[in-house]
C-alpha positions as CSV (number, residue, x, y, z in Angstrom):
1,X,29.1,-12.4,-2.2
2,X,27.8,-11.9,-5.6
3,X,24.3,-13.0,-4.6
4,X,24.4,-10.5,-1.7
5,X,25.3,-7.8,-4.0
6,X,22.6,-8.7,-6.6
7,X,19.9,-8.8,-3.8
8,X,20.9,-5.4,-2.3
9,X,20.6,-3.8,-5.6
10,X,17.5,-5.0,-6.3
11,X,16.3,-3.9,-2.9
12,X,17.7,-0.4,-3.5
13,X,16.0,-0.3,-7.1
14,X,12.7,-1.3,-5.6
15,X,13.1,1.2,-2.9
16,X,13.9,4.0,-5.4
17,X,10.8,2.9,-7.5
18,X,8.5,3.1,-4.6
19,X,9.9,6.6,-3.3
20,X,9.7,8.1,-6.8
21,X,6.1,7.0,-7.0
22,X,5.1,7.8,-3.4
23,X,2.5,10.4,-4.6
24,X,0.8,8.3,-6.9
25,X,0.7,5.4,-4.3
26,X,-0.9,7.8,-1.8
27,X,-3.3,9.2,-4.2
28,X,-4.4,5.7,-5.5
29,X,-4.6,4.6,-1.7
30,X,-6.8,7.7,-0.7
31,X,-9.0,7.0,-4.0
32,X,-9.5,3.4,-3.2
33,X,-10.2,4.3,0.6
34,X,-12.8,7.0,-0.4
35,X,-14.6,4.6,-2.8
36,X,-14.9,1.9,-0.3
37,X,-16.2,4.5,2.1
38,X,-18.9,5.8,-0.2
39,X,-19.8,2.1,-1.1
40,X,-20.1,1.4,2.7
41,X,-22.5,4.2,3.1
42,X,-24.5,3.2,0.1
43,X,-24.6,-0.5,1.0
44,X,-24.0,-0.6,4.7
45,X,-20.9,-2.8,4.4
46,X,-19.0,-1.9,7.6
47,X,-17.2,-5.2,8.0
48,X,-15.7,-5.1,4.5
49,X,-14.6,-1.4,5.0
50,X,-13.0,-2.1,8.2
51,X,-11.3,-5.2,6.6
52,X,-10.1,-3.0,3.7
53,X,-8.7,-0.5,6.0
54,X,-6.9,-3.0,8.1
55,X,-5.5,-4.6,5.2
56,X,-3.9,-1.3,3.8
57,X,-2.5,-0.5,7.3
58,X,-0.8,-3.9,7.4
59,X,0.6,-3.5,4.0
60,X,2.3,-0.2,4.8
61,X,3.2,-1.4,8.2
62,X,5.0,-4.3,6.9
63,X,6.6,-2.1,4.2
64,X,8.2,0.0,6.9
65,X,9.7,-3.0,8.9
């Protein structure tokens, strides 16, 4: 019972931290994707760009599950 309470508290605190910094997370993600896009255009690394995009989509999808 105590362990459930502790893990639930940690989960709630983690969610609150993420929600409170959602703008920063979105800004950092956009900046990273923009940088990857410009590197792709400059060096022709389409495969790495697609892999990076899929990685972030997967991270956000798993975060909402």
